[in-house]
N, C-alpha and C positions, 0 to 999 in steps of 0.2 A: 515378491509380495504383492505389488500392484504394478500392472503394465504401464499405466498412464498416470501422469502427474499434472495437477493444476497448482501453480505457485502464485501466492501473493508476492508483491515486490517490496514495497516500503516497509522497513523494519523486519523483513524476512530475509531479503538479500541485500537491498540497499540500506546503507546507514543514513536513513532519511533525516534523522535529528541533526546530524552533522551538517548536511547540506542546507537544511532549513535554518540552522543557526547562522551560518555564513551569509545566506541570502537575506535574512531579516536584518542582520547588522549592516549590510551594504545598503539596503533599502532605507533604513532609518537614518543612517549617516548622510545619505544623499539628500534627505529632507531636513537636514540641520538638527536632528535630534541626537542627544548625547547620552541620555539615560538608558543605554542599550540593554543592560541586564534586566531592568525593570520592565521595559517594553517587550522584550522577548518572552519573559515569564507571563506577562499579561496576555500577549498574543496566544500563547499556547493554551492558556486557560480558556480564552474565548473560542479559539479554534476547535478545541475539544467539543464544545457545545454546538458549534457550527456543523461538525461532522456527525454528531449524534442526530441533529435535525435532518441532515441530508440522508442518513441511513434510515431515518424514519419516514422518508418520502418527501422531504421538503424540496423546494425549488433550488437546485444546486447553484445555478448562475446567480440568482438573487442573493443567496446566502454568501457566496464567495465574493461578490462584488461590493457587498456592504460591510464586510468584516473589518477592513482597515479604517473606514470612516467611524464605525462604532468604537473600535479600539482607541483611536486617537482622540475621540470626543471625550473619553474618560480622562485624558491628559490636557484638555482645553485646546486641542488643535482641530481645525477644520480642514479636511482634505477631500480630494476627488477620489471616492472609494474605488470605482471601476478602473480609473487610470493607475492608481497605486497597486491594485490587484494585477494589472497587466505588467507593470514594472517588476513586481515581485516575481511573477512567473517567468519573466525573461531571465532573472538571476537564477531562479530555481532550475530552469532548463539546463543551465551550465553545470549544475552540481550532479555528480555521478559517483558518489562514494559508495563502495560496497564493503560489507563486513569481511574481515580476514577469513579466507577459506572459501568464500562464495564461488569463485571461479573454479577452484579445484573440485568443489562439491558438484557443480553442474557438469563439469567434464566427466566426472566419475559416473554420475547418473545417466548422462547421455549415452554412455556405452552399454547400459543395462536396461533401458526402458524404451517403450514404443513412442508414445507421444508425451511431450513436455510442453505445456502451454502456460502462459501467464494470465492471471485474472485479477485486475486491479481497479480500484475506484479512482485512481489517478487519471488525469486528462491524457488523451491520446498523444498530443504533441509533446508534452513533457516526458511521458514514459518512453516513447519511441526514441527520442533524442538521447535520453539518459541511458537506455539499454545499449544503444550503439556506442556511446562515449565510453561506457564501462566495459565494453567488449563482451556483453552478455547476449547480444542478438543471435549469434549462431547456435546457441543452445536451446532456443525456443522454436517450436514448430508454428506457433501463432501467439499473438498478444491480443487480449480482449480487455477493453476498458468499459467502465460504466457509461462513459460518454458515447461510445459507439453502440453499446447494447441497448441503452435507453433506460436502464434501471440500475440502482446501486446495490452493492452488497449491504445488508444481508438478505435482500430479496432473493428467494429461491429461484426466481426466473433468470437471474444473472447466471447461475450455474447450469440451469436447464438449457439456456441458449448456447452455452459453450458446448455442451454435450450433443446438442442437435447438429452442431457444425461438424461433429466427429462421431459418426454412428458406431465406430469401434469402441467408444467410451461407454462404459456401463457402471452402475454403482458397485458392481462386484470387482471391477478391475481398475478403478480410478479412485484416487485419493486427493483431497484438498490439503494443501500445506500452507500455513500462514500464522502470523503472530496475533491477529485480531480475534479475540474470543467472540465478539458479537458479529462483525462482518464476515470473517473467514470461517470460524468454527460453527457458530449457530446458523449462518447463512447456508453453508454447504450441507449441513444436516437437514435443513428444510427441503433440500433437493434430493435427500436420500443418500448423500455421499459420506463415506468415512472421512475422518479428519485427523490431521497431525498438528498439534499446537507447537509452534517454534517459539520457545520461551528463552531467548538468548540472554535476557537479563535476570533469569531465574526468579521471576516475580510470583507471589502467591496468587492463586486464582480465587478471588472473592466474589465471583459471579455465579449465576445459575447455569452457565454454559460449560459443559464438560466435553473435552475432546476424547476421541478413541485412543489416541496416543499423545504423549508429551515428550519433547526432547529439549535439552538445554544447550546443545552444541551441534555443529554440523557433523562431527564424527558420529554422534549418536543417531542423527538422522540418516546418514549413509548406511550405517549398520542395520537400521530398521528396514530400509528400503531395498537393500541388496542381500539376498540370502538364497 
């Protein structure tokens, strides 16, 4: 169907929510905080807004380095935001949970496709370490992050940059695969790429962003890509 594949990572292959949960619990516990469920829920709400701001062109470092200070201020705590951000990333670096079937999927696709690359808004250090720890590194020809490219998804330049590194990639033979309707689907479409929305949680799409294809399982994705 398509010779070349661009994969998002978090919540497409990595079970990011599981790793995030454990990392946040460790972080908050180390700072003597006990209302973990409340803090994690509040962080996720705030973090959603942070990533919307980043995807809209906001200063990534400034937004990331202030999110814990803003969060804990709501609970009457004063903390060093950048230091807490660094500590959180240390914990997150060690989390490499993948969804069941992710390794088998990549092994199957590797045998049938030309290029398989990763395109993620995650930081280079975090994603490189997690890919290696999860055993996913051998399945990718290259890994591209917004940190190294210099723009975040959904900016179409993110995807154009990847394709410029691989002249054999064209909009006719390359597809973007990801869970994010705004960063992955809308972003890739801005670069003229077809898209596959990986909706593993079978959530309704209440946005204006429509993918070319939608799958709710890896089996369905493999069937779509191999014919």
